[in-house]
C-alpha positions in Angstrom: 27.7 66.6 -15.2 24.5 67.1 -13.3 22.5 67.0 -16.4 23.7 63.5 -17.4 23.1 62.1 -14.0 19.5 63.6 -14.0 18.7 62.1 -17.4 20.0 58.6 -16.5 17.9 58.7 -13.4 14.8 59.6 -15.4 15.5 56.7 -17.7 15.9 54.3 -14.7 12.8 55.3 -13.1 10.6 52.0 -12.7 13.3 49.6 -13.2 13.2 48.7 -9.6 9.6 47.8 -9.9 10.3 45.5 -12.8 13.2 43.8 -10.8 11.0 43.4 -7.8 8.2 41.8 -9.7 10.7 39.4 -11.5 12.0 38.3 -8.0 8.4 37.8 -6.7 7.5 35.6 -9.7 10.7 33.5 -9.3 10.0 33.0 -5.6 6.4 32.1 -6.3 7.5 29.4 -8.9 10.0 28.1 -6.5 7.5 27.8 -3.5 5.1 26.2 -5.9 7.6 23.6 -6.9 8.6 22.9 -3.2 4.9 22.5 -2.3 4.4 20.1 -5.2 7.5 17.9 -4.1 6.2 17.8 -0.5 2.7 16.7 -1.4 4.0 14.0 -3.8 6.5 12.8 -1.1 3.6 12.6 1.4 1.4 10.7 -1.0 4.3 8.2 -1.7 4.6 7.6 2.1 0.8 7.2 2.3 0.9 4.7 -0.6 3.8 2.7 0.8 2.0 2.5 4.1 -1.0 0.9 2.5 1.2 -1.5 0.4 2.9 -2.6 3.6 -0.7 -3.2 5.1 -1.6 -5.3 2.0 1.5 -7.3 2.4 1.0 -8.2 5.8 -2.7 -9.0 5.3 -1.6 -11.4 2.3 1.0 -13.0 4.7 -1.8 -13.4 7.4 -3.9 -15.2 4.8 -0.9 -17.5 3.9 -0.2 -18.2 7.6 -3.9 -18.8 8.3 -4.3 -21.4 5.4 -1.0 -23.2 6.2 -2.1 -23.8 9.8 -5.3 -25.4 8.5 -3.5 -27.6 6.0 -0.5 -28.4 8.2 -1.8 -28.0 11.7 0.8 -27.5 14.6 0.8 -30.1 17.2 -0.3 -33.0 15.1 -4.0 -32.0 14.7 -6.2 -33.3 12.0 -5.2 -31.9 8.8 -7.9 -30.6 6.2 -7.9 -30.5 2.3 -8.2 -27.7 0.1 -11.9 -28.6 -0.7 -12.9 -28.3 2.9 -11.6 -24.8 3.5 -13.9 -21.9 3.0 -11.6 -19.4 1.0 -14.5 -17.2 0.1 -14.8 -15.9 3.7 -13.0 -12.6 4.6 -9.6 -13.5 6.2 -7.9 -11.7 8.9 -5.8 -12.5 12.1 -8.5 -12.9 14.9 -10.8 -15.9 14.8 -14.5 -15.3 14.8 -16.9 -17.8 16.2 -17.0 -19.6 12.9 -13.3 -20.0 12.8 -12.6 -17.5 10.2 -10.2 -14.7 11.0 -11.4 -11.1 10.9 -9.6 -7.9 10.1 -12.3 -5.6 10.9 -11.3 -5.1 14.7 -7.7 -4.2 13.9 -6.9 -0.5 13.6 -5.3 0.2 10.3 -6.2 -3.0 8.9 -10.1 -2.6 8.9 -10.0 -1.6 5.2 -8.2 -4.7 4.1 -9.6 -7.9 2.8 -7.9 -11.1 1.7 -9.0 -13.8 -0.8 -7.3 -17.1 -0.7 -7.0 -19.9 -3.4 -5.9 -23.4 -2.6 -5.1 -26.1 -5.0 -4.1 -29.7 -4.2 -2.5 -32.4 -6.3 -1.5 -35.9 -5.5 1.3 -37.5 -7.2 2.9 -40.8 -6.1 1.0 -40.6 -2.7 2.3 -37.1 -1.8 0.2 -34.1 -1.8 1.2 -30.9 -3.4 -0.4 -27.6 -2.5 -0.4 -24.2 -4.1 -1.8 -21.5 -1.9 -2.4 -17.9 -3.4 -3.3 -15.0 -1.1 -4.5 -11.7 -2.6 -4.9 -8.9 0.0 -6.7 -5.6 -1.1 -6.5 -2.5 1.1 -8.8 0.5 0.2 -7.5 3.9 1.5 -9.6 6.9 2.4 -9.0 8.5 -0.8 -9.6 6.7 -4.2 -6.5 4.4 -3.9 -6.7 0.8 -3.9 -3.6 -1.3 -3.4 -3.1 -5.0 -3.6 -0.5 -7.6 -2.9 -0.4 -11.3 -4.1 1.7 -14.0 -2.5 2.0 -17.6 -3.8 3.4 -20.4 -1.6 3.8 -24.0 -2.7 4.2 -26.9 -0.2 4.0 -30.6 0.0 3.4 -33.3 2.5 6.4 -35.2 3.8 
């Protein structure tokens, strides 16, 4: 009986090493998969933050142009042709009356371009406002949001 157990032990020599290497490889693959899922999750949150910033910047552009066309408090309204839509738009007015994003933390990488079209039909003015916001992240990402609002005079 001793000869049988010694022979089987000799044949099994090194089997533990093979099993240990297999387990290490399985754990390494598992760890790499977890790391990849974690980094893609962080990237998704990062991009979602920039998409939200772009949406808020586009909304600020729409708000800005609406208050120029339809001023609160009965001020003098302007037309689409008298608004400088080529200037960078933000939320804090500069000396020239055009808002600026560069002073707002988190929004300083965002810019907004506006388009305004106006039609008059049967003495009513119809407007179409388009606000396109672009935010550039520290990496190579550039996200944009586009809002379109239509309005008319009463």
